[in-house]
Legacy VTK file of the C-alpha trace (Angstrom):
# vtk DataFile Version 3.0
C-alpha trace
ASCII
DATASET POLYDATA
POINTS 114 float
96.686 78.993 126.050
92.916 78.724 126.387
90.504 81.398 125.250
89.641 82.215 128.858
93.321 82.598 129.737
93.813 84.966 126.796
90.855 87.108 127.823
92.043 87.103 131.443
95.409 88.468 130.312
93.765 91.222 128.295
94.560 89.629 124.933
91.523 89.296 122.681
90.594 85.747 121.764
90.906 86.754 118.089
94.574 87.787 118.370
96.488 86.504 115.362
93.396 86.278 113.171
93.616 88.332 110.017
90.858 90.848 109.282
89.114 91.559 106.006
90.654 95.049 106.049
94.153 93.540 106.297
93.365 91.319 103.316
92.184 94.353 101.363
95.414 96.194 102.148
97.404 93.203 100.894
95.325 93.043 97.716
96.000 96.733 97.043
99.618 95.678 96.416
98.475 93.437 93.541
98.471 95.342 90.282
97.243 94.606 86.817
100.548 94.712 84.909
98.983 96.325 81.848
97.132 99.112 83.654
99.456 99.395 86.693
96.385 99.771 88.922
95.525 97.588 91.902
92.892 94.889 91.608
90.640 96.355 94.308
90.349 99.737 92.603
89.767 97.965 89.302
86.811 96.142 90.878
88.237 92.684 90.224
87.710 91.425 93.795
84.097 90.395 94.348
84.322 88.855 97.803
86.606 88.163 100.745
85.895 85.506 103.360
88.110 85.040 106.410
87.633 81.867 108.441
90.334 81.678 111.088
93.636 81.067 109.299
91.932 80.511 105.915
91.278 83.363 103.500
89.157 82.858 100.417
88.635 85.460 97.736
86.344 85.537 94.735
87.822 87.546 91.918
87.508 88.018 88.207
89.594 89.389 85.374
88.851 92.126 82.886
88.265 89.461 80.228
88.375 85.668 79.931
91.356 86.023 77.591
93.372 88.239 79.948
97.006 87.261 79.308
98.009 88.340 82.838
95.331 86.315 84.640
97.607 83.661 86.120
100.120 86.311 87.214
97.457 88.462 88.897
95.886 85.512 90.710
99.288 84.219 91.837
100.252 87.673 93.101
96.979 87.895 95.052
97.631 84.541 96.714
101.246 85.448 97.563
100.329 88.832 99.058
97.615 87.338 101.269
99.983 84.586 102.436
102.379 87.251 103.751
99.822 88.261 106.389
100.538 86.927 109.892
98.025 84.273 110.893
97.166 83.155 107.347
97.822 79.464 106.698
95.644 78.839 103.650
94.579 80.995 100.705
91.975 80.039 98.133
91.563 82.230 95.061
88.364 81.515 93.148
88.154 82.820 89.588
84.547 83.740 88.853
82.880 85.149 85.751
79.519 86.070 87.210
78.808 88.872 87.233
80.985 89.612 84.251
83.410 92.485 84.867
82.646 95.863 83.299
84.371 99.243 83.725
81.477 100.316 85.978
82.921 98.025 88.665
85.994 100.279 88.968
86.281 102.879 91.702
84.854 106.138 90.281
88.173 107.974 90.715
89.945 105.253 88.707
87.358 105.478 85.936
87.890 109.238 85.846
91.683 108.775 85.784
91.338 106.431 82.808
88.898 108.795 81.105
85.992 106.349 81.188
LINES 1 115
114 0 1 2 3 4 5 6 7 8 9 10 11 12 13 14 15 16 17 18 19 20 21 22 23 24 25 26 27 28 29 30 31 32 33 34 35 36 37 38 39 40 41 42 43 44 45 46 47 48 49 50 51 52 53 54 55 56 57 58 59 60 61 62 63 64 65 66 67 68 69 70 71 72 73 74 75 76 77 78 79 80 81 82 83 84 85 86 87 88 89 90 91 92 93 94 95 96 97 98 99 100 101 102 103 104 105 106 107 108 109 110 111 112 113
């Protein structure tokens, strides 16, 4: 169906395209196994880019030696892939800027007593 046909039928041309908010909701289901807190609230997700059916995220870990790093990154990829309209997920591990507790949501910092 062409874009014009979709618009003529009242269906937006972007139907089936995942939104950044949907990606964020999926990432809220990904938890750090040691802290049992989601990676968004922990401030581990630095960027989300949606390009059609491709979703790319830039994320970090609490430390380069994080023993749960592979698990967390794999969980992030799997959760995003469950979203309708997503065909490809790229998870980029970045270390700049380096993660610090200040990157956490303030309510999470308070909960942890930081």
